[in-house]
mmCIF file as gemmi writes it, N, C-alpha and C atoms, coordinates in Angstrom:
data_model
loop_
_atom_site.group_PDB
_atom_site.id
_atom_site.type_symbol
_atom_site.label_atom_id
_atom_site.label_alt_id
_atom_site.label_comp_id
_atom_site.label_asym_id
_atom_site.label_entity_id
_atom_site.label_seq_id
_atom_site.pdbx_PDB_ins_code
_atom_site.Cartn_x
_atom_site.Cartn_y
_atom_site.Cartn_z
_atom_site.occupancy
_atom_site.B_iso_or_equiv
_atom_site.pdbx_formal_charge
_atom_site.auth_seq_id
_atom_site.auth_asym_id
_atom_site.pdbx_PDB_model_num
ATOM 1 N N . UNK Axp A 1 ? 0.854 -1.16 0 1 0 ? 1 A 1
ATOM 2 C CA . UNK Axp A 1 ? 0 0 0 1 0 ? 1 A 1
ATOM 3 C C . UNK Axp A 1 ? 0.908 1.233 0 1 0 ? 1 A 1
ATOM 4 N N . UNK Axp A 2 ? 0.447 2.277 -0.652 1 0 ? 2 A 1
ATOM 5 C CA . UNK Axp A 2 ? 1.252 3.491 -0.705 1 0 ? 2 A 1
ATOM 6 C C . UNK Axp A 2 ? 0.375 4.699 -0.47 1 0 ? 2 A 1
ATOM 7 N N . UNK Axp A 3 ? 0.968 5.724 0.056 1 0 ? 3 A 1
ATOM 8 C CA . UNK Axp A 3 ? 0.26 6.963 0.325 1 0 ? 3 A 1
ATOM 9 C C . UNK Axp A 3 ? 0.355 7.813 -0.935 1 0 ? 3 A 1
ATOM 10 N N . UNK Axp A 4 ? -0.778 8.219 -1.475 1 0 ? 4 A 1
ATOM 11 C CA . UNK Axp A 4 ? -0.771 8.987 -2.725 1 0 ? 4 A 1
ATOM 12 C C . UNK Axp A 4 ? -1.209 10.43 -2.49 1 0 ? 4 A 1
ATOM 13 N N . UNK Axp A 5 ? -1.033 10.919 -1.274 1 0 ? 5 A 1
ATOM 14 C CA . UNK Axp A 5 ? -1.476 12.267 -0.928 1 0 ? 5 A 1
ATOM 15 C C . UNK Axp A 5 ? -0.632 13.317 -1.647 1 0 ? 5 A 1
ATOM 16 N N . UNK Axp A 6 ? -1.309 14.249 -2.277 1 0 ? 6 A 1
ATOM 17 C CA . UNK Axp A 6 ? -0.674 15.435 -2.853 1 0 ? 6 A 1
ATOM 18 C C . UNK Axp A 6 ? -1.493 16.624 -2.376 1 0 ? 6 A 1
ATOM 19 N N . UNK Axp A 7 ? -0.997 17.835 -2.527 1 0 ? 7 A 1
ATOM 20 C CA . UNK Axp A 7 ? -1.753 18.996 -2.039 1 0 ? 7 A 1
ATOM 21 C C . UNK Axp A 7 ? -3.162 19.121 -2.625 1 0 ? 7 A 1
ATOM 22 N N . UNK Axp A 8 ? -3.403 18.604 -3.826 1 0 ? 8 A 1
ATOM 23 C CA . UNK Axp A 8 ? -4.697 18.758 -4.482 1 0 ? 8 A 1
ATOM 24 C C . UNK Axp A 8 ? -5.641 17.57 -4.29 1 0 ? 8 A 1
ATOM 25 N N . UNK Axp A 9 ? -5.202 16.546 -3.585 1 0 ? 9 A 1
ATOM 26 C CA . UNK Axp A 9 ? -6.067 15.377 -3.388 1 0 ? 9 A 1
ATOM 27 C C . UNK Axp A 9 ? -6.2 15.094 -1.902 1 0 ? 9 A 1
ATOM 28 N N . UNK Axp A 10 ? -7.324 14.495 -1.506 1 0 ? 10 A 1
ATOM 29 C CA . UNK Axp A 10 ? -7.459 14.126 -0.099 1 0 ? 10 A 1
ATOM 30 C C . UNK Axp A 10 ? -6.459 13.038 0.256 1 0 ? 10 A 1
ATOM 31 N N . UNK Axp A 11 ? -6.09 12.993 1.544 1 0 ? 11 A 1
ATOM 32 C CA . UNK Axp A 11 ? -5.132 11.979 1.966 1 0 ? 11 A 1
ATOM 33 C C . UNK Axp A 11 ? -5.835 10.625 1.979 1 0 ? 11 A 1
ATOM 34 N N . UNK Axp A 12 ? -5.378 9.709 1.153 1 0 ? 12 A 1
ATOM 35 C CA . UNK Axp A 12 ? -5.949 8.372 1.039 1 0 ? 12 A 1
ATOM 36 C C . UNK Axp A 12 ? -4.815 7.369 0.899 1 0 ? 12 A 1
ATOM 37 N N . UNK Axp A 13 ? -5.118 6.159 1.238 1 0 ? 13 A 1
ATOM 38 C CA . UNK Axp A 13 ? -4.164 5.078 1.019 1 0 ? 13 A 1
ATOM 39 C C . UNK Axp A 13 ? -4.8 4.147 0.003 1 0 ? 13 A 1
ATOM 40 N N . UNK Axp A 14 ? -4.115 3.892 -1.076 1 0 ? 14 A 1
ATOM 41 C CA . UNK Axp A 14 ? -4.626 3.057 -2.155 1 0 ? 14 A 1
ATOM 42 C C . UNK Axp A 14 ? -3.802 1.792 -2.274 1 0 ? 14 A 1
ATOM 43 N N . UNK Axp A 15 ? -4.448 0.727 -2.721 1 0 ? 15 A 1
ATOM 44 C CA . UNK Axp A 15 ? -3.716 -0.479 -3.072 1 0 ? 15 A 1
ATOM 45 C C . UNK Axp A 15 ? -3.082 -0.242 -4.435 1 0 ? 15 A 1
ATOM 46 N N . UNK Axp A 16 ? -1.96 -0.871 -4.648 1 0 ? 16 A 1
ATOM 47 C CA . UNK Axp A 16 ? -1.381 -0.767 -5.981 1 0 ? 16 A 1
ATOM 48 C C . UNK Axp A 16 ? -2.342 -1.438 -6.959 1 0 ? 16 A 1
ATOM 49 N N . UNK Axp A 17 ? -2.234 -1.109 -8.197 1 0 ? 17 A 1
ATOM 50 C CA . UNK Axp A 17 ? -3.117 -1.678 -9.215 1 0 ? 17 A 1
ATOM 51 C C . UNK Axp A 17 ? -3.004 -3.2 -9.239 1 0 ? 17 A 1
ATOM 52 N N . UNK Axp A 18 ? -1.767 -3.72 -9.161 1 0 ? 18 A 1
ATOM 53 C CA . UNK Axp A 18 ? -1.572 -5.174 -9.186 1 0 ? 18 A 1
ATOM 54 C C . UNK Axp A 18 ? -2.243 -5.851 -7.996 1 0 ? 18 A 1
ATOM 55 N N . UNK Axp A 19 ? -2.133 -5.267 -6.811 1 0 ? 19 A 1
ATOM 56 C CA . UNK Axp A 19 ? -2.759 -5.847 -5.626 1 0 ? 19 A 1
ATOM 57 C C . UNK Axp A 19 ? -4.278 -5.834 -5.776 1 0 ? 19 A 1
ATOM 58 N N . UNK Axp A 20 ? -4.81 -4.768 -6.331 1 0 ? 20 A 1
ATOM 59 C CA . UNK Axp A 20 ? -6.251 -4.68 -6.553 1 0 ? 20 A 1
ATOM 60 C C . UNK Axp A 20 ? -6.74 -5.72 -7.541 1 0 ? 20 A 1
ATOM 61 N N . UNK Axp A 21 ? -6.004 -5.896 -8.602 1 0 ? 21 A 1
ATOM 62 C CA . UNK Axp A 21 ? -6.367 -6.887 -9.621 1 0 ? 21 A 1
ATOM 63 C C . UNK Axp A 21 ? -6.298 -8.29 -9.032 1 0 ? 21 A 1
ATOM 64 N N . UNK Axp A 22 ? -5.258 -8.555 -8.241 1 0 ? 22 A 1
ATOM 65 C CA . UNK Axp A 22 ? -5.116 -9.877 -7.631 1 0 ? 22 A 1
ATOM 66 C C . UNK Axp A 22 ? -6.25 -10.137 -6.642 1 0 ? 22 A 1
ATOM 67 N N . UNK Axp A 23 ? -6.66 -9.125 -5.913 1 0 ? 23 A 1
ATOM 68 C CA . UNK Axp A 23 ? -7.77 -9.287 -4.964 1 0 ? 23 A 1
ATOM 69 C C . UNK Axp A 23 ? -9.064 -9.612 -5.711 1 0 ? 23 A 1
ATOM 70 N N . UNK Axp A 24 ? -9.317 -8.889 -6.795 1 0 ? 24 A 1
ATOM 71 C CA . UNK Axp A 24 ? -10.509 -9.139 -7.605 1 0 ? 24 A 1
ATOM 72 C C . UNK Axp A 24 ? -10.464 -10.555 -8.175 1 0 ? 24 A 1
ATOM 73 N N . UNK Axp A 25 ? -9.29 -10.989 -8.629 1 0 ? 25 A 1
ATOM 74 C CA . UNK Axp A 25 ? -9.147 -12.343 -9.18 1 0 ? 25 A 1
ATOM 75 C C . UNK Axp A 25 ? -9.43 -13.395 -8.108 1 0 ? 25 A 1
ATOM 76 N N . UNK Axp A 26 ? -8.942 -13.175 -6.876 1 0 ? 26 A 1
ATOM 77 C CA . UNK Axp A 26 ? -9.212 -14.127 -5.781 1 0 ? 26 A 1
ATOM 78 C C . UNK Axp A 26 ? -10.699 -14.21 -5.49 1 0 ? 26 A 1
ATOM 79 N N . UNK Axp A 27 ? -11.361 -13.061 -5.453 1 0 ? 27 A 1
ATOM 80 C CA . UNK Axp A 27 ? -12.8 -13.029 -5.199 1 0 ? 27 A 1
ATOM 81 C C . UNK Axp A 27 ? -13.542 -13.756 -6.319 1 0 ? 27 A 1
ATOM 82 N N . UNK Axp A 28 ? -13.136 -13.515 -7.561 1 0 ? 28 A 1
ATOM 83 C CA . UNK Axp A 28 ? -13.777 -14.162 -8.714 1 0 ? 28 A 1
ATOM 84 C C . UNK Axp A 28 ? -13.583 -15.671 -8.663 1 0 ? 28 A 1
ATOM 85 N N . UNK Axp A 29 ? -12.377 -16.133 -8.295 1 0 ? 29 A 1
ATOM 86 C CA . UNK Axp A 29 ? -12.116 -17.571 -8.195 1 0 ? 29 A 1
ATOM 87 C C . UNK Axp A 29 ? -13 -18.21 -7.123 1 0 ? 29 A 1
ATOM 88 N N . UNK Axp A 30 ? -13.125 -17.541 -5.971 1 0 ? 30 A 1
ATOM 89 C CA . UNK Axp A 30 ? -13.966 -18.07 -4.897 1 0 ? 30 A 1
ATOM 90 C C . UNK Axp A 30 ? -15.422 -18.141 -5.34 1 0 ? 30 A 1
ATOM 91 N N . UNK Axp A 31 ? -15.886 -17.122 -6.03 1 0 ? 31 A 1
ATOM 92 C CA . UNK Axp A 31 ? -17.271 -17.113 -6.507 1 0 ? 31 A 1
ATOM 93 C C . UNK Axp A 31 ? -17.481 -18.214 -7.545 1 0 ? 31 A 1
ATOM 94 N N . UNK Axp A 32 ? -16.521 -18.406 -8.424 1 0 ? 32 A 1
ATOM 95 C CA . UNK Axp A 32 ? -16.618 -19.461 -9.427 1 0 ? 32 A 1
ATOM 96 C C . UNK Axp A 32 ? -16.659 -20.839 -8.767 1 0 ? 32 A 1
ATOM 97 N N . UNK Axp A 33 ? -15.821 -21.054 -7.755 1 0 ? 33 A 1
ATOM 98 C CA . UNK Axp A 33 ? -15.838 -22.323 -7.032 1 0 ? 33 A 1
ATOM 99 C C . UNK Axp A 33 ? -17.186 -22.54 -6.356 1 0 ? 33 A 1
ATOM 100 N N . UNK Axp A 34 ? -17.746 -21.496 -5.756 1 0 ? 34 A 1
ATOM 101 C CA . UNK Axp A 34 ? -19.043 -21.597 -5.101 1 0 ? 34 A 1
ATOM 102 C C . UNK Axp A 34 ? -20.132 -21.953 -6.115 1 0 ? 34 A 1
ATOM 103 N N . UNK Axp A 35 ? -20.077 -21.294 -7.281 1 0 ? 35 A 1
ATOM 104 C CA . UNK Axp A 35 ? -21.078 -21.552 -8.312 1 0 ? 35 A 1
ATOM 105 C C . UNK Axp A 35 ? -20.972 -22.993 -8.816 1 0 ? 35 A 1
ATOM 106 N N . UNK Axp A 36 ? -19.743 -23.482 -8.999 1 0 ? 36 A 1
ATOM 107 C CA . UNK Axp A 36 ? -19.556 -24.856 -9.473 1 0 ? 36 A 1
ATOM 108 C C . UNK Axp A 36 ? -20.054 -25.849 -8.434 1 0 ? 36 A 1
ATOM 109 N N . UNK Axp A 37 ? -19.821 -25.554 -7.164 1 0 ? 37 A 1
ATOM 110 C CA . UNK Axp A 37 ? -20.321 -26.427 -6.108 1 0 ? 37 A 1
ATOM 111 C C . UNK Axp A 37 ? -21.847 -26.423 -6.111 1 0 ? 37 A 1
ATOM 112 N N . UNK Axp A 38 ? -22.449 -25.254 -6.306 1 0 ? 38 A 1
ATOM 113 C CA . UNK Axp A 38 ? -23.915 -25.158 -6.347 1 0 ? 38 A 1
ATOM 114 C C . UNK Axp A 38 ? -24.507 -26.018 -7.454 1 0 ? 38 A 1
ATOM 115 N N . UNK Axp A 39 ? -23.98 -25.897 -8.67 1 0 ? 39 A 1
ATOM 116 C CA . UNK Axp A 39 ? -24.542 -26.67 -9.785 1 0 ? 39 A 1
ATOM 117 C C . UNK Axp A 39 ? -24.27 -28.154 -9.592 1 0 ? 39 A 1
ATOM 118 N N . UNK Axp A 40 ? -23.096 -28.515 -9.071 1 0 ? 40 A 1
ATOM 119 C CA . UNK Axp A 40 ? -22.813 -29.931 -8.822 1 0 ? 40 A 1
ATOM 120 C C . UNK Axp A 40 ? -23.758 -30.485 -7.764 1 0 ? 40 A 1
ATOM 121 N N . UNK Axp A 41 ? -23.987 -29.728 -6.699 1 0 ? 41 A 1
ATOM 122 C CA . UNK Axp A 41 ? -24.932 -30.165 -5.667 1 0 ? 41 A 1
ATOM 123 C C . UNK Axp A 41 ? -26.323 -30.342 -6.273 1 0 ? 41 A 1
ATOM 124 N N . UNK Axp A 42 ? -26.739 -29.355 -7.069 1 0 ? 42 A 1
ATOM 125 C CA . UNK Axp A 42 ? -28.065 -29.43 -7.694 1 0 ? 42 A 1
ATOM 126 C C . UNK Axp A 42 ? -28.167 -30.674 -8.578 1 0 ? 42 A 1
ATOM 127 N N . UNK Axp A 43 ? -27.16 -30.885 -9.418 1 0 ? 43 A 1
ATOM 128 C CA . UNK Axp A 43 ? -27.179 -31.994 -10.37 1 0 ? 43 A 1
ATOM 129 C C . UNK Axp A 43 ? -27.183 -33.344 -9.657 1 0 ? 43 A 1
ATOM 130 N N . UNK Axp A 44 ? -26.36 -33.487 -8.631 1 0 ? 44 A 1
ATOM 131 C CA . UNK Axp A 44 ? -26.324 -34.744 -7.883 1 0 ? 44 A 1
ATOM 132 C C . UNK Axp A 44 ? -27.662 -34.998 -7.191 1 0 ? 44 A 1
ATOM 133 N N . UNK Axp A 45 ? -28.238 -33.969 -6.578 1 0 ? 45 A 1
ATOM 134 C CA . UNK Axp A 45 ? -29.543 -34.124 -5.922 1 0 ? 45 A 1
ATOM 135 C C . UNK Axp A 45 ? -30.627 -34.484 -6.937 1 0 ? 45 A 1
ATOM 136 N N . UNK Axp A 46 ? -30.603 -33.813 -8.085 1 0 ? 46 A 1
ATOM 137 C CA . UNK Axp A 46 ? -31.602 -34.074 -9.122 1 0 ? 46 A 1
ATOM 138 C C . UNK Axp A 46 ? -31.535 -35.52 -9.578 1 0 ? 46 A 1
ATOM 139 N N . UNK Axp A 47 ? -30.331 -36.003 -9.897 1 0 ? 47 A 1
ATOM 140 C CA . UNK Axp A 47 ? -30.186 -37.373 -10.392 1 0 ? 47 A 1
ATOM 141 C C . UNK Axp A 47 ? -30.432 -38.401 -9.287 1 0 ? 47 A 1
ATOM 142 N N . UNK Axp A 48 ? -30.077 -38.066 -8.054 1 0 ? 48 A 1
ATOM 143 C CA . UNK Axp A 48 ? -30.354 -38.989 -6.944 1 0 ? 48 A 1
ATOM 144 C C . UNK Axp A 48 ? -31.864 -39.145 -6.753 1 0 ? 48 A 1
ATOM 145 N N . UNK Axp A 49 ? -32.587 -38.062 -6.924 1 0 ? 49 A 1
ATOM 146 C CA . UNK Axp A 49 ? -34.047 -38.084 -6.748 1 0 ? 49 A 1
ATOM 147 C C . UNK Axp A 49 ? -34.749 -38.75 -7.937 1 0 ? 49 A 1
ATOM 148 N N . UNK Axp A 50 ? -34.299 -38.44 -9.153 1 0 ? 50 A 1
ATOM 149 C CA . UNK Axp A 50 ? -35 -38.875 -10.365 1 0 ? 50 A 1
ATOM 150 C C . UNK Axp A 50 ? -34.4 -40.096 -11.04 1 0 ? 50 A 1
ATOM 151 N N . UNK Axp A 51 ? -33.213 -40.517 -10.616 1 0 ? 51 A 1
ATOM 152 C CA . UNK Axp A 51 ? -32.557 -41.649 -11.276 1 0 ? 51 A 1
ATOM 153 C C . UNK Axp A 51 ? -32.066 -41.249 -12.658 1 0 ? 51 A 1
ATOM 154 N N . UNK Axp A 52 ? -31.617 -42.222 -13.451 1 0 ? 52 A 1
ATOM 155 C CA . UNK Axp A 52 ? -31.158 -41.91 -14.801 1 0 ? 52 A 1
ATOM 156 C C . UNK Axp A 52 ? -32.238 -41.139 -15.563 1 0 ? 52 A 1
ATOM 157 N N . UNK Axp A 53 ? -31.834 -40.041 -16.144 1 0 ? 53 A 1
ATOM 158 C CA . UNK Axp A 53 ? -32.779 -39.119 -16.781 1 0 ? 53 A 1
ATOM 159 C C . UNK Axp A 53 ? -32.261 -38.692 -18.139 1 0 ? 53 A 1
ATOM 160 N N . UNK Axp A 54 ? -33.16 -38.519 -19.087 1 0 ? 54 A 1
ATOM 161 C CA . UNK Axp A 54 ? -32.809 -38.044 -20.425 1 0 ? 54 A 1
ATOM 162 C C . UNK Axp A 54 ? -32.026 -36.738 -20.319 1 0 ? 54 A 1
ATOM 163 N N . UNK Axp A 55 ? -30.93 -36.667 -21.077 1 0 ? 55 A 1
ATOM 164 C CA . UNK Axp A 55 ? -30.057 -35.494 -20.976 1 0 ? 55 A 1
ATOM 165 C C . UNK Axp A 55 ? -30.767 -34.183 -21.297 1 0 ? 55 A 1
ATOM 166 N N . UNK Axp A 56 ? -31.668 -34.185 -22.245 1 0 ? 56 A 1
ATOM 167 C CA . UNK Axp A 56 ? -32.382 -32.949 -22.59 1 0 ? 56 A 1
ATOM 168 C C . UNK Axp A 56 ? -33.261 -32.483 -21.428 1 0 ? 56 A 1
ATOM 169 N N . UNK Axp A 57 ? -33.852 -33.433 -20.726 1 0 ? 57 A 1
ATOM 170 C CA . UNK Axp A 57 ? -34.681 -33.079 -19.572 1 0 ? 57 A 1
ATOM 171 C C . UNK Axp A 57 ? -33.816 -32.514 -18.449 1 0 ? 57 A 1
ATOM 172 N N . UNK Axp A 58 ? -32.654 -33.122 -18.21 1 0 ? 58 A 1
ATOM 173 C CA . UNK Axp A 58 ? -31.739 -32.623 -17.181 1 0 ? 58 A 1
ATOM 174 C C . UNK Axp A 58 ? -31.316 -31.202 -17.52 1 0 ? 58 A 1
ATOM 175 N N . UNK Axp A 59 ? -30.925 -30.992 -18.765 1 0 ? 59 A 1
ATOM 176 C CA . UNK Axp A 59 ? -30.486 -29.647 -19.185 1 0 ? 59 A 1
ATOM 177 C C . UNK Axp A 59 ? -31.613 -28.63 -19.051 1 0 ? 59 A 1
ATOM 178 N N . UNK Axp A 60 ? -32.814 -28.984 -19.48 1 0 ? 60 A 1
ATOM 179 C CA . UNK Axp A 60 ? -33.953 -28.065 -19.39 1 0 ? 60 A 1
ATOM 180 C C . UNK Axp A 60 ? -34.253 -27.709 -17.935 1 0 ? 60 A 1
ATOM 181 N N . UNK Axp A 61 ? -34.213 -28.704 -17.056 1 0 ? 61 A 1
ATOM 182 C CA . UNK Axp A 61 ? -34.47 -28.459 -15.633 1 0 ? 61 A 1
ATOM 183 C C . UNK Axp A 61 ? -33.373 -27.576 -15.03 1 0 ? 61 A 1
ATOM 184 N N . UNK Axp A 62 ? -32.123 -27.822 -15.425 1 0 ? 62 A 1
ATOM 185 C CA . UNK Axp A 62 ? -31.01 -27.017 -14.909 1 0 ? 62 A 1
ATOM 186 C C . UNK Axp A 62 ? -31.124 -25.565 -15.374 1 0 ? 62 A 1
ATOM 187 N N . UNK Axp A 63 ? -31.501 -25.369 -16.624 1 0 ? 63 A 1
ATOM 188 C CA . UNK Axp A 63 ? -31.683 -24.014 -17.15 1 0 ? 63 A 1
ATOM 189 C C . UNK Axp A 63 ? -32.819 -23.319 -16.404 1 0 ? 63 A 1
ATOM 190 N N . UNK Axp A 64 ? -33.912 -24.046 -16.148 1 0 ? 64 A 1
ATOM 191 C CA . UNK Axp A 64 ? -35.02 -23.482 -15.368 1 0 ? 64 A 1
ATOM 192 C C . UNK Axp A 64 ? -34.577 -23.12 -13.951 1 0 ? 64 A 1
ATOM 193 N N . UNK Axp A 65 ? -33.6 -23.863 -13.428 1 0 ? 65 A 1
ATOM 194 C CA . UNK Axp A 65 ? -33.081 -23.592 -12.087 1 0 ? 65 A 1
ATOM 195 C C . UNK Axp A 65 ? -32.086 -22.433 -12.093 1 0 ? 65 A 1
ATOM 196 N N . UNK Axp A 66 ? -31.78 -21.895 -13.297 1 0 ? 66 A 1
ATOM 197 C CA . UNK Axp A 66 ? -30.923 -20.714 -13.387 1 0 ? 66 A 1
ATOM 198 C C . UNK Axp A 66 ? -29.487 -20.967 -13.779 1 0 ? 66 A 1
ATOM 199 N N . UNK Axp A 67 ? -29.168 -22.168 -14.226 1 0 ? 67 A 1
ATOM 200 C CA . UNK Axp A 67 ? -27.794 -22.478 -14.629 1 0 ? 67 A 1
ATOM 201 C C . UNK Axp A 67 ? -27.636 -22.345 -16.135 1 0 ? 67 A 1
ATOM 202 N N . UNK Axp A 68 ? -26.426 -21.975 -16.567 1 0 ? 68 A 1
ATOM 203 C CA . UNK Axp A 68 ? -26.16 -21.814 -18.001 1 0 ? 68 A 1
ATOM 204 C C . UNK Axp A 68 ? -25.77 -23.16 -18.613 1 0 ? 68 A 1
ATOM 205 N N . UNK Axp A 69 ? -25.797 -23.223 -19.934 1 0 ? 69 A 1
ATOM 206 C CA . UNK Axp A 69 ? -25.404 -24.451 -20.633 1 0 ? 69 A 1
ATOM 207 C C . UNK Axp A 69 ? -23.95 -24.808 -20.324 1 0 ? 69 A 1
ATOM 208 N N . UNK Axp A 70 ? -23.082 -23.793 -20.272 1 0 ? 70 A 1
ATOM 209 C CA . UNK Axp A 70 ? -21.666 -24.03 -19.957 1 0 ? 70 A 1
ATOM 210 C C . UNK Axp A 70 ? -21.506 -24.591 -18.541 1 0 ? 70 A 1
ATOM 211 N N . UNK Axp A 71 ? -22.242 -24.039 -17.589 1 0 ? 71 A 1
ATOM 212 C CA . UNK Axp A 71 ? -22.171 -24.541 -16.212 1 0 ? 71 A 1
ATOM 213 C C . UNK Axp A 71 ? -22.624 -25.998 -16.144 1 0 ? 71 A 1
ATOM 214 N N . UNK Axp A 72 ? -23.643 -26.331 -16.903 1 0 ? 72 A 1
ATOM 215 C CA . UNK Axp A 72 ? -24.165 -27.696 -16.918 1 0 ? 72 A 1
ATOM 216 C C . UNK Axp A 72 ? -23.115 -28.652 -17.484 1 0 ? 72 A 1
ATOM 217 N N . UNK Axp A 73 ? -22.479 -28.267 -18.591 1 0 ? 73 A 1
ATOM 218 C CA . UNK Axp A 73 ? -21.432 -29.111 -19.196 1 0 ? 73 A 1
ATOM 219 C C . UNK Axp A 73 ? -20.286 -29.329 -18.205 1 0 ? 73 A 1
ATOM 220 N N . UNK Axp A 74 ? -19.842 -28.237 -17.562 1 0 ? 74 A 1
ATOM 221 C CA . UNK Axp A 74 ? -18.736 -28.346 -16.608 1 0 ? 74 A 1
ATOM 222 C C . UNK Axp A 74 ? -19.121 -29.222 -15.422 1 0 ? 74 A 1
ATOM 223 N N . UNK Axp A 75 ? -20.339 -29.047 -14.923 1 0 ? 75 A 1
ATOM 224 C CA . UNK Axp A 75 ? -20.793 -29.831 -13.773 1 0 ? 75 A 1
ATOM 225 C C . UNK Axp A 75 ? -20.833 -31.317 -14.109 1 0 ? 75 A 1
ATOM 226 N N . UNK Axp A 76 ? -21.231 -31.633 -15.319 1 0 ? 76 A 1
ATOM 227 C CA . UNK Axp A 76 ? -21.279 -33.048 -15.727 1 0 ? 76 A 1
ATOM 228 C C . UNK Axp A 76 ? -19.882 -33.657 -15.629 1 0 ? 76 A 1
ATOM 229 N N . UNK Axp A 77 ? -18.873 -32.917 -16.047 1 0 ? 77 A 1
ATOM 230 C CA . UNK Axp A 77 ? -17.493 -33.406 -15.976 1 0 ? 77 A 1
ATOM 231 C C . UNK Axp A 77 ? -16.987 -33.446 -14.541 1 0 ? 77 A 1
ATOM 232 N N . UNK Axp A 78 ? -17.192 -32.368 -13.804 1 0 ? 78 A 1
ATOM 233 C CA . UNK Axp A 78 ? -16.705 -32.277 -12.427 1 0 ? 78 A 1
ATOM 234 C C . UNK Axp A 78 ? -17.317 -33.368 -11.554 1 0 ? 78 A 1
ATOM 235 N N . UNK Axp A 79 ? -18.614 -33.592 -11.705 1 0 ? 79 A 1
ATOM 236 C CA . UNK Axp A 79 ? -19.336 -34.581 -10.882 1 0 ? 79 A 1
ATOM 237 C C . UNK Axp A 79 ? -19.202 -35.988 -11.417 1 0 ? 79 A 1
ATOM 238 N N . UNK Axp A 80 ? -18.505 -36.145 -12.53 1 0 ? 80 A 1
ATOM 239 C CA . UNK Axp A 80 ? -18.309 -37.454 -13.165 1 0 ? 80 A 1
ATOM 240 C C . UNK Axp A 80 ? -19.638 -38.133 -13.5 1 0 ? 80 A 1
ATOM 241 N N . UNK Axp A 81 ? -20.568 -37.323 -14 1 0 ? 81 A 1
ATOM 242 C CA . UNK Axp A 81 ? -21.862 -37.852 -14.411 1 0 ? 81 A 1
ATOM 243 C C . UNK Axp A 81 ? -21.651 -38.679 -15.676 1 0 ? 81 A 1
ATOM 244 N N . UNK Axp A 82 ? -22.245 -39.835 -15.712 1 0 ? 82 A 1
ATOM 245 C CA . UNK Axp A 82 ? -22.082 -40.747 -16.843 1 0 ? 82 A 1
ATOM 246 C C . UNK Axp A 82 ? -23.242 -40.607 -17.818 1 0 ? 82 A 1
ATOM 247 N N . UNK Axp A 83 ? -22.929 -40.783 -19.077 1 0 ? 83 A 1
ATOM 248 C CA . UNK Axp A 83 ? -23.971 -40.826 -20.104 1 0 ? 83 A 1
ATOM 249 C C . UNK Axp A 83 ? -24.308 -42.277 -20.378 1 0 ? 83 A 1
ATOM 250 N N . UNK Axp A 84 ? -25.571 -42.586 -20.367 1 0 ? 84 A 1
ATOM 251 C CA . UNK Axp A 84 ? -26.03 -43.928 -20.715 1 0 ? 84 A 1
ATOM 252 C C . UNK Axp A 84 ? -26.565 -43.847 -22.132 1 0 ? 84 A 1
ATOM 253 N N . UNK Axp A 85 ? -26.182 -44.771 -22.95 1 0 ? 85 A 1
ATOM 254 C CA . UNK Axp A 85 ? -26.356 -44.706 -24.396 1 0 ? 85 A 1
ATOM 255 C C . UNK Axp A 85 ? -26.465 -43.29 -24.974 1 0 ? 85 A 1
ATOM 256 N N . UNK Axp A 86 ? -25.624 -42.405 -24.436 1 0 ? 86 A 1
ATOM 257 C CA . UNK Axp A 86 ? -25.478 -41.026 -24.91 1 0 ? 86 A 1
ATOM 258 C C . UNK Axp A 86 ? -26.737 -40.18 -24.787 1 0 ? 86 A 1
ATOM 259 N N . UNK Axp A 87 ? -27.767 -40.681 -24.142 1 0 ? 87 A 1
ATOM 260 C CA . UNK Axp A 87 ? -28.961 -39.86 -23.987 1 0 ? 87 A 1
ATOM 261 C C . UNK Axp A 87 ? -29.415 -39.732 -22.542 1 0 ? 87 A 1
ATOM 262 N N . UNK Axp A 88 ? -28.939 -40.605 -21.676 1 0 ? 88 A 1
ATOM 263 C CA . UNK Axp A 88 ? -29.334 -40.539 -20.271 1 0 ? 88 A 1
ATOM 264 C C . UNK Axp A 88 ? -28.128 -40.225 -19.414 1 0 ? 88 A 1
ATOM 265 N N . UNK Axp A 89 ? -28.351 -39.474 -18.356 1 0 ? 89 A 1
ATOM 266 C CA . UNK Axp A 89 ? -27.299 -39.186 -17.4 1 0 ? 89 A 1
ATOM 267 C C . UNK Axp A 89 ? -27.614 -39.937 -16.131 1 0 ? 89 A 1
ATOM 268 N N . UNK Axp A 90 ? -26.562 -40.391 -15.445 1 0 ? 90 A 1
ATOM 269 C CA . UNK Axp A 90 ? -26.75 -41.113 -14.184 1 0 ? 90 A 1
ATOM 270 C C . UNK Axp A 90 ? -25.546 -40.893 -13.278 1 0 ? 90 A 1
ATOM 271 N N . UNK Axp A 91 ? -25.781 -40.998 -11.988 1 0 ? 91 A 1
ATOM 272 C CA . UNK Axp A 91 ? -24.693 -40.948 -11.022 1 0 ? 91 A 1
ATOM 273 C C . UNK Axp A 91 ? -23.873 -42.224 -11.169 1 0 ? 91 A 1
ATOM 274 N N . UNK Axp A 92 ? -22.549 -42.144 -10.933 1 0 ? 92 A 1
ATOM 275 C CA . UNK Axp A 92 ? -21.726 -43.35 -11.074 1 0 ? 92 A 1
ATOM 276 C C . UNK Axp A 92 ? -22.228 -44.499 -10.196 1 0 ? 92 A 1
ATOM 277 N N . UNK Axp A 93 ? -22.738 -44.16 -8.997 1 0 ? 93 A 1
ATOM 278 C CA . UNK Axp A 93 ? -23.236 -45.192 -8.086 1 0 ? 93 A 1
ATOM 279 C C . UNK Axp A 93 ? -24.409 -45.968 -8.7 1 0 ? 93 A 1
ATOM 280 N N . UNK Axp A 94 ? -25.215 -45.288 -9.512 1 0 ? 94 A 1
ATOM 281 C CA . UNK Axp A 94 ? -26.37 -45.935 -10.127 1 0 ? 94 A 1
ATOM 282 C C . UNK Axp A 94 ? -25.949 -47.025 -11.097 1 0 ? 94 A 1
ATOM 283 N N . UNK Axp A 95 ? -24.801 -46.85 -11.728 1 0 ? 95 A 1
ATOM 284 C CA . UNK Axp A 95 ? -24.324 -47.831 -12.703 1 0 ? 95 A 1
ATOM 285 C C . UNK Axp A 95 ? -23.779 -49.084 -12.033 1 0 ? 95 A 1
ATOM 286 N N . UNK Axp A 96 ? -23.406 -48.958 -10.771 1 0 ? 96 A 1
ATOM 287 C CA . UNK Axp A 96 ? -22.823 -50.082 -10.042 1 0 ? 96 A 1
ATOM 288 C C . UNK Axp A 96 ? -23.887 -51 -9.458 1 0 ? 96 A 1
ATOM 289 N N . UNK Axp A 97 ? -25.138 -50.58 -9.465 1 0 ? 97 A 1
ATOM 290 C CA . UNK Axp A 97 ? -26.223 -51.39 -8.884 1 0 ? 97 A 1
ATOM 291 C C . UNK Axp A 97 ? -26.572 -52.57 -9.755 1 0 ? 97 A 1
């Protein structure tokens, strides 16, 4: 932090630009992690409740719940959701039964 006081400006202490950018990046990363956890939680709960479900129905329900198509794709990978004959999604545990 540095003091940027001059006779024409109020006395303030500012973060350097790099520190400010890094802080914003940390906040953005935390928010992104939270969002990914939210969609993964939603997806796991949905499939646990409904069992193997047609992928279009899962996507439509996720979009109605406020998630984007990109978030849905990422969540499928992160949660290791399996595709059954490329049209149904299921939790890995469901395939082991």
